[in-house]
C-alpha positions in Angstrom: 63.2 -147.3 96.0 59.7 -148.8 95.9 57.2 -148.5 98.6 54.3 -151.0 98.3 51.9 -153.1 100.3 53.6 -156.1 102.0 53.1 -159.5 100.4 53.4 -163.0 101.7 56.6 -163.6 99.8 58.3 -160.8 101.8 58.3 -163.1 104.9 62.0 -164.1 104.7 63.2 -160.5 104.2 60.9 -159.4 107.0 62.4 -162.0 109.3 65.9 -160.7 108.6 64.7 -157.0 109.0 63.0 -157.8 112.4 66.3 -159.5 113.5 68.2 -156.3 112.7 65.6 -154.2 114.5 65.9 -156.6 117.6 69.7 -156.4 117.6 69.6 -152.6 117.4 66.8 -151.8 119.8 64.9 -154.7 121.5 67.7 -156.8 122.9 68.6 -153.8 125.3 65.3 -154.5 127.0 66.0 -158.2 127.5 63.5 -159.2 124.8 64.6 -162.4 123.1 64.3 -163.1 119.4 62.8 -166.0 117.5 62.8 -165.6 113.7 59.8 -168.0 113.3 57.8 -165.9 115.7 58.7 -162.7 113.9 57.7 -164.3 110.5 54.5 -165.6 112.0 53.6 -162.1 113.4 54.2 -160.6 110.0 52.0 -163.2 108.3 49.1 -162.2 110.6 49.6 -158.5 109.8 51.0 -158.3 106.3 47.8 -157.0 104.8 48.1 -153.8 106.9 51.8 -153.3 106.4 54.0 -151.5 103.9 57.5 -152.4 102.8 60.4 -150.4 101.3 62.1 -152.3 98.5 65.5 -151.8 96.9 67.0 -154.3 94.4 64.1 -156.7 95.1 65.0 -156.8 98.9 63.0 -155.5 101.8 65.1 -152.8 103.5 62.3 -151.2 105.5 58.8 -151.9 106.8 55.9 -150.5 108.8 54.1 -153.5 110.3 50.8 -152.7 112.1 47.3 -153.7 112.7 43.9 -152.1 112.4 42.1 -151.6 115.7 39.1 -149.7 117.1 40.2 -147.0 119.5 37.6 -147.9 122.2 36.6 -144.4 122.8 35.5 -143.5 119.3 34.0 -145.3 116.3 36.9 -144.4 114.1 39.4 -147.1 113.2 43.0 -146.7 114.1 46.2 -148.0 112.6 48.4 -149.3 115.5 52.1 -149.5 114.4 53.9 -152.6 115.8 57.3 -152.0 114.1 58.7 -149.2 111.9 62.2 -149.9 110.9 64.5 -149.1 108.0 68.1 -150.5 107.7 70.7 -148.1 108.9 72.1 -147.4 105.4 68.6 -146.4 104.2 67.2 -144.5 107.1 66.7 -141.4 105.0 63.7 -143.2 103.4 61.9 -143.8 106.6 59.9 -140.6 106.5 58.7 -141.5 102.9 57.5 -144.8 104.3 55.6 -143.2 107.1 54.0 -140.6 104.7 53.0 -143.5 102.4 51.3 -145.2 105.4 49.5 -141.9 106.2 48.2 -141.7 102.6 47.1 -145.3 102.6 45.3 -144.9 105.9 43.5 -141.7 104.6 42.6 -143.5 101.4 41.0 -146.3 103.5 39.1 -144.1 106.0 41.3 -144.8 109.0 40.8 -142.0 111.5 44.1 -142.3 113.6 47.6 -143.6 113.3 49.2 -144.6 116.6 53.0 -144.8 116.4 55.4 -145.8 119.2 59.1 -145.6 119.8 61.6 -147.3 122.2 62.8 -145.2 125.1 66.6 -145.1 124.5 69.3 -142.7 123.4 67.3 -141.8 120.2 64.1 -140.9 122.0 64.4 -137.1 121.8 65.2 -137.3 118.0 62.2 -139.5 117.3 59.9 -137.4 119.5 61.0 -134.3 117.5 60.3 -136.1 114.2 56.8 -137.1 115.3 56.0 -133.6 116.6 57.2 -132.1 113.3 55.0 -134.4 111.4 51.9 -133.5 113.4 51.8 -136.4 115.9 50.9 -135.8 119.6 52.1 -137.8 122.6 49.3 -140.2 123.5 50.6 -142.2 126.4 53.7 -143.7 128.0 54.0 -147.4 128.5 56.0 -149.4 131.0 57.2 -153.0 130.7 58.1 -155.5 133.4 59.8 -158.7 132.5 58.4 -161.7 134.3 60.5 -164.8 134.8 
Protein backbone atom coordinates (compact mmCIF):
# COMPACT_ATOMS: atom_id res chain seq x y z
CA UNK A 1 0.00 0.00 0.00
CA UNK A 2 1.19 3.49 -0.85
CA UNK A 3 -0.34 6.72 0.41
CA UNK A 4 0.59 9.78 -1.59
CA UNK A 5 -0.69 13.16 -2.71
CA UNK A 6 -3.24 12.91 -5.49
CA UNK A 7 -2.14 13.59 -9.06
CA UNK A 8 -3.97 14.64 -12.20
CA UNK A 9 -3.46 11.19 -13.70
CA UNK A 10 -5.54 9.68 -10.85
CA UNK A 11 -8.68 11.20 -12.41
CA UNK A 12 -10.04 8.00 -14.02
CA UNK A 13 -9.51 5.86 -10.91
CA UNK A 14 -11.07 8.58 -8.77
CA UNK A 15 -14.12 8.66 -11.03
CA UNK A 16 -14.58 4.92 -10.48
CA UNK A 17 -13.98 5.26 -6.73
CA UNK A 18 -16.56 8.05 -6.43
CA UNK A 19 -19.04 5.87 -8.35
CA UNK A 20 -18.50 3.08 -5.81
CA UNK A 21 -18.94 5.59 -2.94
CA UNK A 22 -22.14 6.86 -4.56
CA UNK A 23 -23.56 3.38 -5.01
CA UNK A 24 -22.77 2.45 -1.40
CA UNK A 25 -23.87 5.67 0.33
CA UNK A 26 -25.12 8.63 -1.67
CA UNK A 27 -27.79 7.03 -3.83
CA UNK A 28 -29.80 6.26 -0.67
CA UNK A 29 -30.30 10.04 -0.37
CA UNK A 30 -31.54 10.45 -3.93
CA UNK A 31 -28.29 12.04 -5.08
CA UNK A 32 -27.62 11.26 -8.73
CA UNK A 33 -24.19 10.44 -10.11
CA UNK A 34 -22.35 11.91 -13.07
CA UNK A 35 -18.83 10.60 -13.57
CA UNK A 36 -17.67 13.72 -15.45
CA UNK A 37 -18.88 15.91 -12.57
CA UNK A 38 -17.02 13.66 -10.09
CA UNK A 39 -13.82 13.87 -12.13
CA UNK A 40 -14.23 17.64 -12.49
CA UNK A 41 -14.61 18.05 -8.73
CA UNK A 42 -11.48 15.99 -8.18
CA UNK A 43 -9.55 18.10 -10.69
CA UNK A 44 -10.44 21.22 -8.69
CA UNK A 45 -9.30 19.68 -5.39
CA UNK A 46 -6.59 17.14 -6.23
CA UNK A 47 -3.85 19.32 -4.73
CA UNK A 48 -5.44 19.00 -1.30
CA UNK A 49 -6.25 15.31 -1.58
CA UNK A 50 -4.53 12.03 -0.73
CA UNK A 51 -4.87 8.67 -2.43
CA UNK A 52 -4.30 5.09 -1.34
CA UNK A 53 -2.65 3.01 -4.06
CA UNK A 54 -2.33 -0.74 -4.56
CA UNK A 55 -0.98 -2.28 -7.76
CA UNK A 56 -0.92 1.17 -9.42
CA UNK A 57 -4.67 1.63 -8.83
CA UNK A 58 -6.42 4.11 -6.53
CA UNK A 59 -8.34 2.07 -3.95
CA UNK A 60 -9.02 4.90 -1.50
CA UNK A 61 -8.97 8.67 -1.24
CA UNK A 62 -9.58 11.65 0.97
CA UNK A 63 -10.68 14.53 -1.22
CA UNK A 64 -10.98 17.91 0.42
CA UNK A 65 -10.38 21.60 0.22
CA UNK A 66 -8.68 24.24 2.33
CA UNK A 67 -10.94 26.86 3.87
CA UNK A 68 -10.80 29.61 6.44
CA UNK A 69 -13.06 28.74 9.34
CA UNK A 70 -14.69 32.17 9.52
CA UNK A 71 -14.35 32.53 13.28
CA UNK A 72 -10.60 32.09 13.45
CA UNK A 73 -7.56 32.96 11.37
CA UNK A 74 -6.47 29.32 11.22
CA UNK A 75 -6.96 27.41 7.99
CA UNK A 76 -9.07 24.29 7.99
CA UNK A 77 -9.12 21.20 5.83
CA UNK A 78 -12.73 20.40 4.88
CA UNK A 79 -13.15 16.78 3.82
CA UNK A 80 -15.52 16.26 0.90
CA UNK A 81 -15.10 12.50 0.54
CA UNK A 82 -13.21 9.86 2.48
CA UNK A 83 -13.70 6.48 0.95
CA UNK A 84 -11.78 3.21 0.68
CA UNK A 85 -13.03 0.20 -1.28
CA UNK A 86 -14.75 -2.42 0.86
CA UNK A 87 -11.97 -4.97 0.48
CA UNK A 88 -9.37 -2.46 1.75
CA UNK A 89 -11.25 -0.59 4.50
CA UNK A 90 -8.67 -1.56 7.10
CA UNK A 91 -6.33 1.00 5.50
CA UNK A 92 -8.77 3.89 5.89
CA UNK A 93 -7.39 4.97 9.27
CA UNK A 94 -3.84 5.04 7.86
CA UNK A 95 -5.13 7.34 5.13
CA UNK A 96 -6.73 9.66 7.70
CA UNK A 97 -3.58 9.69 9.84
CA UNK A 98 -1.53 10.57 6.75
CA UNK A 99 -3.92 13.47 6.12
CA UNK A 100 -3.50 14.65 9.71
CA UNK A 101 0.30 14.55 9.37
CA UNK A 102 0.19 16.44 6.07
CA UNK A 103 -2.10 19.10 7.54
CA UNK A 104 0.15 19.57 10.60
CA UNK A 105 3.18 19.81 8.33
CA UNK A 106 1.44 22.56 6.33
CA UNK A 107 0.22 24.58 9.31
CA UNK A 108 -3.45 23.68 8.96
CA UNK A 109 -5.24 24.36 12.24
CA UNK A 110 -8.33 22.15 11.89
CA UNK A 111 -9.59 19.12 10.03
CA UNK A 112 -13.35 18.93 9.50
CA UNK A 113 -14.62 15.45 8.67
CA UNK A 114 -18.18 14.42 7.95
CA UNK A 115 -20.12 11.21 7.60
CA UNK A 116 -23.40 10.08 6.15
CA UNK A 117 -26.26 9.44 8.54
CA UNK A 118 -27.02 5.79 7.91
CA UNK A 119 -26.68 2.37 9.51
CA UNK A 120 -22.92 2.92 9.95
CA UNK A 121 -23.23 6.26 11.76
CA UNK A 122 -22.56 5.02 15.28
CA UNK A 123 -19.46 3.10 14.20
CA UNK A 124 -18.06 6.14 12.37
CA UNK A 125 -18.84 8.43 15.32
CA UNK A 126 -16.97 6.07 17.68
CA UNK A 127 -13.99 6.03 15.32
CA UNK A 128 -13.82 9.83 15.11
CA UNK A 129 -14.17 10.14 18.90
CA UNK A 130 -11.40 7.58 19.48
CA UNK A 131 -9.17 9.59 17.14
CA UNK A 132 -9.78 12.84 19.04
CA UNK A 133 -12.45 14.46 16.86
CA UNK A 134 -15.42 16.26 18.39
CA UNK A 135 -18.88 16.67 16.89
CA UNK A 136 -19.08 20.11 15.32
CA UNK A 137 -22.54 20.32 13.79
CA UNK A 138 -25.35 18.38 12.22
CA UNK A 139 -26.44 19.21 8.68
CA UNK A 140 -29.76 18.62 6.96
CA UNK A 141 -30.46 18.31 3.26
CA UNK A 142 -33.64 18.86 1.31
CA UNK A 143 -33.92 17.81 -2.30
CA UNK A 144 -35.57 20.45 -4.45
CA UNK A 145 -37.17 19.42 -7.73
